[in-house]
VOBADO-533882 format. One record per residue: residue number from 1; residue in three letters; y, z, x of N, C-alpha, C in turn. Coordinates in Angstrom, 3 decimals. Layout:
<recs>
[NUM,ala,[Y,Z,X],[Y,Z,X],[Y,Z,X]]
...
</recs>
This chain:
<recs>
[1,unk,[15.005,11.754,24.163],[13.902,12.731,23.598],[15.417,13.592,22.426]]
[2,unk,[14.286,13.897,21.534],[14.964,14.677,20.480],[15.145,15.632,20.573]]
[3,unk,[16.891,16.089,19.926],[17.447,17.195,20.573],[16.356,18.450,19.907]]
[4,unk,[16.137,19.746,20.623],[15.672,20.837,20.478],[16.267,21.889,19.437]]
[5,unk,[17.204,21.616,19.031],[17.622,22.056,17.634],[17.099,21.482,16.124]]
[6,unk,[16.972,20.107,16.152],[16.636,19.463,15.320],[14.994,19.241,15.427]]
[7,unk,[14.394,19.112,16.465],[12.809,19.549,17.047],[12.635,20.509,15.984]]
[8,unk,[13.209,22.149,16.223],[12.591,23.020,15.764],[12.845,22.954,14.097]]
[9,unk,[13.740,22.362,13.817],[14.139,22.575,12.121],[13.056,21.719,11.633]]
[10,unk,[12.521,20.304,12.123],[11.985,19.615,11.309],[10.584,20.272,11.838]]
[11,unk,[10.379,20.547,12.676],[8.806,21.360,13.143],[8.603,22.807,11.744]]
[12,unk,[9.552,23.462,11.429],[9.207,24.069,10.986],[9.783,23.618,9.547]]
[13,unk,[10.511,23.322,9.458],[10.244,22.259,7.903],[8.589,21.566,7.756]]
[14,unk,[8.186,21.331,8.592],[7.014,20.497,8.715],[5.861,21.443,8.208]]
[15,unk,[5.768,22.849,8.709],[4.793,24.254,8.736],[5.274,24.306,7.206]]
[16,unk,[6.443,24.654,6.520],[7.165,24.631,5.704],[6.122,23.678,4.395]]
[17,unk,[6.633,22.860,4.886],[5.884,21.223,3.765],[4.227,21.805,3.718]]
[18,unk,[3.770,22.113,4.709],[2.488,21.909,4.888],[1.720,23.088,3.697]]
[19,unk,[2.399,24.223,4.040],[2.067,25.828,2.828],[2.162,25.413,1.618]]
[20,unk,[3.316,24.529,1.536],[3.276,24.077,0.152],[2.485,23.308,-0.701]]
[21,unk,[1.986,22.583,-0.242],[1.242,21.591,-0.486],[-0.059,22.386,-0.482]]
[22,unk,[-0.569,22.965,0.063],[-1.686,24.073,0.397],[-1.933,24.850,-0.846]]
[23,unk,[-0.325,25.251,-1.522],[-0.173,26.203,-2.660],[-0.122,25.655,-3.212]]
[24,unk,[0.039,24.543,-3.111],[0.100,23.079,-4.507],[1.462,23.630,-5.227]]
[25,unk,[2.456,24.313,-4.564],[3.791,24.478,-5.355],[4.778,23.245,-4.889]]
[26,unk,[4.658,22.463,-5.790],[5.377,21.392,-5.850],[6.705,21.543,-6.160]]
[27,unk,[7.420,22.748,-6.549],[8.957,22.906,-6.379],[9.588,22.709,-4.755]]
[28,unk,[8.632,23.796,-4.257],[9.116,24.788,-2.737],[8.935,22.766,-2.000]]
[29,unk,[7.614,22.429,-2.142],[7.519,20.869,-1.678],[8.670,20.386,-1.975]]
[30,unk,[9.100,20.218,-3.026],[10.140,19.070,-3.280],[11.304,19.559,-2.053]]
[31,unk,[11.791,20.735,-2.421],[12.920,21.400,-1.770],[12.848,21.334,-0.461]]
[32,unk,[11.899,21.464,0.556],[11.838,21.262,1.960],[11.659,20.052,2.384]]
[33,unk,[11.421,19.188,1.389],[11.103,17.742,1.843],[12.740,17.163,1.339]]
[34,unk,[13.361,17.634,0.539],[14.991,17.679,0.618],[15.735,17.797,1.818]]
[35,unk,[15.364,19.095,2.531],[15.970,19.215,3.385],[15.506,18.548,4.737]]
[36,unk,[14.411,17.965,4.841],[14.228,17.547,6.073],[14.459,15.430,5.940]]
[37,unk,[14.521,15.165,4.694],[14.873,14.044,4.079],[16.678,13.792,4.544]]
[38,unk,[17.530,15.197,4.641],[18.781,15.384,4.523],[19.206,15.390,6.174]]
[39,unk,[18.438,16.228,6.777],[18.280,16.118,8.823],[17.984,14.689,8.960]]
[40,unk,[17.225,13.838,8.247],[16.980,12.563,9.050],[17.987,11.643,8.428]]
[41,unk,[19.046,11.923,7.686],[20.119,11.053,6.608],[21.133,11.468,7.550]]
[42,unk,[21.409,12.649,7.789],[22.468,12.965,8.310],[22.394,12.242,9.488]]
[43,unk,[21.697,12.234,10.641],[21.124,12.091,11.767],[21.136,10.422,12.421]]
[44,unk,[20.909,10.056,10.676],[21.165,8.320,11.212],[22.039,7.894,11.783]]
[45,unk,[21.914,6.841,12.754],[22.639,6.521,13.518],[23.677,6.600,14.567]]
[46,unk,[23.109,8.370,14.386],[23.993,8.880,15.862],[22.841,9.027,16.809]]
[47,unk,[23.815,9.841,18.023],[22.821,10.418,19.223],[21.691,11.382,18.811]]
[48,unk,[21.769,11.742,17.614],[20.758,12.617,17.171],[19.607,12.265,16.573]]
[49,unk,[19.970,10.887,16.241],[18.768,10.653,15.154],[17.673,10.043,16.289]]
[50,unk,[16.038,10.061,15.761],[15.260,10.384,16.543],[13.975,9.712,15.523]]
[51,unk,[13.029,9.047,16.366],[11.981,8.668,15.598],[10.980,10.063,15.018]]
[52,unk,[10.733,10.683,15.470],[9.698,12.070,14.943],[10.042,12.616,13.925]]
[53,unk,[11.612,12.237,13.354],[12.094,13.195,12.057],[11.363,12.277,11.156]]
[54,unk,[11.853,11.147,11.693],[11.280,10.091,10.455],[9.687,9.946,10.354]]
[55,unk,[8.992,9.750,11.810],[8.247,9.703,11.402],[7.208,11.525,10.255]]
[56,unk,[7.791,12.689,10.729],[7.371,13.337,9.958],[8.159,13.361,8.643]]
[57,unk,[9.231,12.688,8.132],[9.686,12.796,6.770],[8.391,11.327,6.006]]
[58,unk,[7.712,10.988,6.263],[7.014,9.751,6.008],[6.045,10.392,5.528]]
[59,unk,[5.330,11.315,7.096],[4.352,12.127,6.718],[4.153,13.050,5.461]]
[60,unk,[4.843,13.070,5.089],[5.269,14.113,3.935],[5.413,13.317,2.459]]
[61,unk,[5.720,12.333,2.970],[6.699,11.193,1.708],[4.985,10.978,0.589]]
[62,unk,[5.385,11.218,-0.657],[4.313,11.173,-0.996],[3.445,10.029,-1.759]]
[63,unk,[4.708,8.833,-1.817],[4.442,7.867,-2.626],[4.098,6.746,-1.604]]
[64,unk,[2.819,6.250,-1.072],[2.348,5.492,-0.097],[3.364,4.067,-0.540]]
[65,unk,[3.703,3.512,-1.048],[4.554,2.039,-0.472],[6.457,3.018,-0.191]]
[66,unk,[6.773,3.999,-0.382],[7.673,4.572,-0.145],[7.453,4.765,1.405]]
[67,unk,[6.255,5.344,1.525],[6.018,6.438,2.624],[5.834,5.075,3.840]]
[68,unk,[6.042,3.994,3.494],[5.052,2.710,3.863],[6.641,2.508,4.775]]
[69,unk,[7.517,2.640,4.051],[9.362,1.890,4.768],[9.502,3.125,5.496]]
[70,unk,[9.513,4.360,5.336],[9.632,5.350,6.178],[9.279,5.326,7.604]]
[71,unk,[7.884,5.125,7.179],[6.800,4.704,8.680],[7.995,3.318,9.477]]
[72,unk,[8.154,2.269,8.815],[8.560,0.905,9.086],[10.230,1.365,9.916]]
[73,unk,[10.774,2.602,8.898],[12.380,2.688,9.936],[11.878,3.987,11.218]]
[74,unk,[10.584,4.522,11.454],[10.525,5.190,12.348],[10.008,4.355,13.300]]
[75,unk,[9.195,3.300,12.877],[8.579,2.354,13.784],[9.767,1.479,14.627]]
[76,unk,[11.248,1.218,13.991],[11.884,0.686,14.684],[12.815,1.262,15.352]]
[77,unk,[12.845,2.429,15.269],[13.450,3.412,16.147],[13.162,4.039,17.330]]
[78,unk,[11.653,3.899,17.244],[10.981,4.445,18.277],[10.616,2.633,19.094]]
[79,unk,[10.838,1.780,18.658],[11.052,0.427,19.512],[12.082,0.249,20.281]]
[80,unk,[12.982,1.066,19.798],[14.359,1.002,20.080],[14.624,1.734,21.747]]
[81,unk,[13.849,2.689,21.100],[14.043,3.798,22.613],[12.522,3.590,23.165]]
[82,unk,[11.942,2.568,22.815],[10.397,2.591,23.592],[9.707,3.860,23.803]]
[83,unk,[9.674,3.842,22.630],[9.170,5.785,22.762],[7.408,5.598,22.232]]
[84,unk,[6.748,5.141,23.396],[5.174,4.362,23.126],[4.343,5.527,22.604]]
[85,unk,[4.458,6.504,22.773],[3.766,7.756,21.657],[3.795,7.818,20.242]]
[86,unk,[4.981,7.601,20.317],[5.350,7.517,18.752],[5.209,6.249,18.017]]
[87,unk,[5.148,4.999,19.059],[4.734,4.181,18.615],[3.134,3.416,17.753]]
[88,unk,[2.115,4.166,18.990],[1.141,4.723,18.603],[0.843,5.335,17.217]]
[89,unk,[1.109,6.532,17.382],[0.911,7.524,15.934],[1.447,6.832,14.763]]
[90,unk,[2.890,6.070,15.046],[3.450,5.678,13.690],[2.251,4.730,12.874]]
[91,unk,[1.665,3.490,14.223],[0.860,2.299,13.765],[-0.007,2.426,13.375]]
[92,unk,[-0.835,4.068,13.748],[-1.810,4.574,13.340],[-1.463,5.294,11.479]]
[93,unk,[-0.618,5.656,11.239],[-0.266,6.164,10.326],[0.040,4.836,8.944]]
[94,unk,[0.838,4.526,9.809],[0.536,3.212,8.629],[-0.342,2.137,8.739]]
[95,unk,[-1.338,2.147,9.779],[-2.559,1.509,9.332],[-3.292,2.090,8.248]]
[96,unk,[-3.683,3.523,8.076],[-4.124,4.085,6.887],[-3.921,4.226,5.917]]
[97,unk,[-2.612,4.146,5.370],[-1.837,3.726,4.540],[-1.690,2.578,4.030]]
[98,unk,[-1.780,0.742,4.702],[-2.209,0.087,4.158],[-3.283,-0.113,3.830]]
[99,unk,[-4.500,0.468,4.911],[-6.068,0.738,4.062],[-5.823,0.943,2.531]]
[100,unk,[-5.236,2.118,2.319],[-5.340,2.773,0.771],[-5.092,2.070,0.520]]
[101,unk,[-4.075,0.567,0.310],[-3.140,0.184,-0.768],[-4.185,-1.132,-0.760]]
[102,unk,[-4.966,-1.239,0.213],[-5.734,-2.839,0.257],[-4.894,-3.882,1.086]]
[103,unk,[-4.304,-3.445,1.837],[-3.711,-4.500,2.865],[-4.384,-4.608,4.304]]
[104,unk,[-5.307,-4.765,3.670],[-6.297,-4.633,5.169],[-5.978,-5.485,6.566]]
[105,unk,[-5.001,-7.123,6.354],[-4.846,-7.800,7.325],[-3.348,-6.797,8.273]]
[106,unk,[-2.613,-6.531,7.229],[-1.574,-5.281,7.801],[-2.341,-4.407,8.197]]
[107,unk,[-2.966,-3.499,8.046],[-3.469,-2.174,8.796],[-4.097,-3.019,10.538]]
[108,unk,[-4.403,-4.140,9.957],[-4.930,-4.450,12.033],[-3.935,-4.834,12.456]]
[109,unk,[-3.048,-5.426,11.843],[-1.683,-5.646,12.585],[-0.906,-4.975,13.225]]
[110,unk,[-0.838,-3.179,12.673],[-0.148,-1.886,12.348],[-1.080,-1.697,14.092]]
[111,unk,[-2.594,-1.904,13.650],[-3.486,-0.901,14.101],[-3.206,-1.656,16.063]]
[112,unk,[-3.381,-3.202,16.141],[-3.415,-3.708,17.070],[-1.818,-3.709,17.985]]
[113,unk,[-1.076,-3.649,17.133],[0.473,-3.171,17.845],[-0.071,-1.895,18.230]]
[114,unk,[-0.259,-0.881,17.935],[-0.486,0.251,17.874],[-1.107,0.957,19.524]]
[115,unk,[-2.602,0.238,19.240],[-3.318,-0.183,20.497],[-2.373,-0.674,21.846]]
[116,unk,[-1.724,-1.461,21.392],[-1.014,-2.049,23.135],[-0.224,-0.665,23.316]]
[117,unk,[0.691,-0.140,22.464],[1.760,1.193,22.986],[0.721,2.167,23.152]]
[118,unk,[-0.436,2.371,22.370],[-1.489,3.203,23.444],[-2.148,3.078,24.610]]
[119,unk,[-2.140,2.161,25.072],[-2.301,1.883,26.812],[-1.357,2.645,27.604]]
[120,unk,[-0.600,3.121,27.050],[0.599,3.761,27.916],[0.517,4.571,27.756]]
[121,unk,[0.114,5.771,27.162],[0.223,6.869,26.757],[-0.899,7.902,26.731]]
[122,unk,[-0.725,8.957,27.241],[-1.765,10.457,27.800],[-2.845,11.008,26.733]]
[123,unk,[-2.649,10.553,25.355],[-3.557,11.103,24.338],[-4.667,10.153,24.167]]
[124,unk,[-5.910,10.502,24.475],[-6.694,9.753,24.183],[-7.889,10.161,23.016]]
[125,unk,[-6.901,11.401,22.573],[-7.676,11.399,21.511],[-7.365,10.535,20.018]]
[126,unk,[-5.814,9.743,20.177],[-5.155,9.583,19.773],[-5.600,7.789,19.900]]
[127,unk,[-5.552,7.358,21.088],[-6.394,6.273,21.642],[-7.793,5.813,20.315]]
[128,unk,[-8.512,6.662,21.216],[-9.601,6.701,20.226],[-9.702,6.738,18.667]]
[129,unk,[-8.756,7.566,18.080],[-9.088,7.072,16.591],[-8.352,5.914,16.356]]
[130,unk,[-7.175,5.061,16.862],[-6.509,3.832,16.751],[-8.006,3.002,17.051]]
[131,unk,[-8.436,2.913,17.991],[-9.849,1.810,18.251],[-10.843,1.855,17.320]]
[132,unk,[-11.182,3.403,16.923],[-11.975,3.561,15.730],[-11.774,2.725,14.271]]
[133,unk,[-10.686,2.946,14.298],[-10.065,2.303,12.750],[-10.114,1.070,13.002]]
[134,unk,[-9.632,0.406,14.101],[-9.293,-0.947,14.541],[-10.698,-1.468,14.557]]
[135,unk,[-11.631,-1.065,15.246],[-13.168,-1.159,15.142],[-13.662,-1.624,13.879]]
[136,unk,[-13.704,-0.722,12.771],[-14.599,-0.741,11.859],[-13.987,-1.677,10.509]]
[137,unk,[-11.910,-2.394,10.797],[-11.908,-2.888,9.910],[-12.150,-3.903,10.604]]
[138,unk,[-11.695,-4.547,11.821],[-12.193,-5.561,12.090],[-14.175,-5.953,11.382]]
[139,unk,[-14.915,-4.958,12.330],[-16.072,-5.341,12.043],[-16.400,-5.402,10.436]]
[140,unk,[-15.887,-5.067,9.357],[-15.706,-5.316,8.121],[-15.325,-6.573,7.542]]
[141,unk,[-14.573,-7.388,8.444],[-13.558,-8.180,8.395],[-14.900,-9.762,8.546]]
[142,unk,[-15.554,-9.048,9.720],[-16.396,-10.237,9.975],[-17.958,-10.369,8.993]]
[143,unk,[-17.856,-9.242,8.304],[-19.155,-8.640,7.845],[-19.130,-9.748,6.717]]
[144,unk,[-17.343,-9.876,5.855],[-17.634,-10.525,4.953],[-17.299,-11.633,5.320]]
[145,unk,[-16.811,-12.662,6.132],[-16.981,-13.821,6.584],[-17.955,-14.132,7.037]]
[146,unk,[-18.988,-13.017,7.451],[-20.080,-13.506,7.858],[-21.305,-13.733,6.202]]
[147,unk,[-20.785,-13.002,5.364],[-21.353,-13.211,4.150],[-22.059,-13.904,2.998]]
[148,unk,[-20.511,-14.887,2.971],[-20.220,-15.660,2.786],[-21.011,-17.324,3.257]]
[149,unk,[-21.429,-16.845,4.428],[-21.795,-18.028,4.980],[-23.333,-18.181,4.731]]
[150,unk,[-24.095,-17.046,4.269],[-25.789,-16.903,4.062],[-25.581,-17.166,2.811]]
[151,unk,[-27.244,-18.285,2.771],[-26.786,-19.551,1.956],[-28.589,-19.486,1.932]]
</recs>
């Protein structure tokens, strides 16, 4: 379970980051992002380390490749504590970035892994989102493989 004080700080920073993004205030965004990153690195490998803070940091990482690396770190931390809800949401977020980066096979693997974790969670909307994106990627894959066979 995430430390309450850290959770509140992370949640507050996430709200401030969304507001800064909404206002298109890059300087403010960068400042809040730096604070969030400091929370993550200060708590890394301590008893206050938690996948939620890393997942939140990844959510606000603007460079897609860097965001994927942070999501991977969050995923490793979620695996370590068997946090099925985080594994599901991280897998979905990673898959969306992988689709944007043209990494369709990796996105399918992320979603398949997220789908397994999602079997054990209550969030039906998250489960549906994972299933829907996976279904559309797999359908697209079938269309591509089928397109080459038509002669």
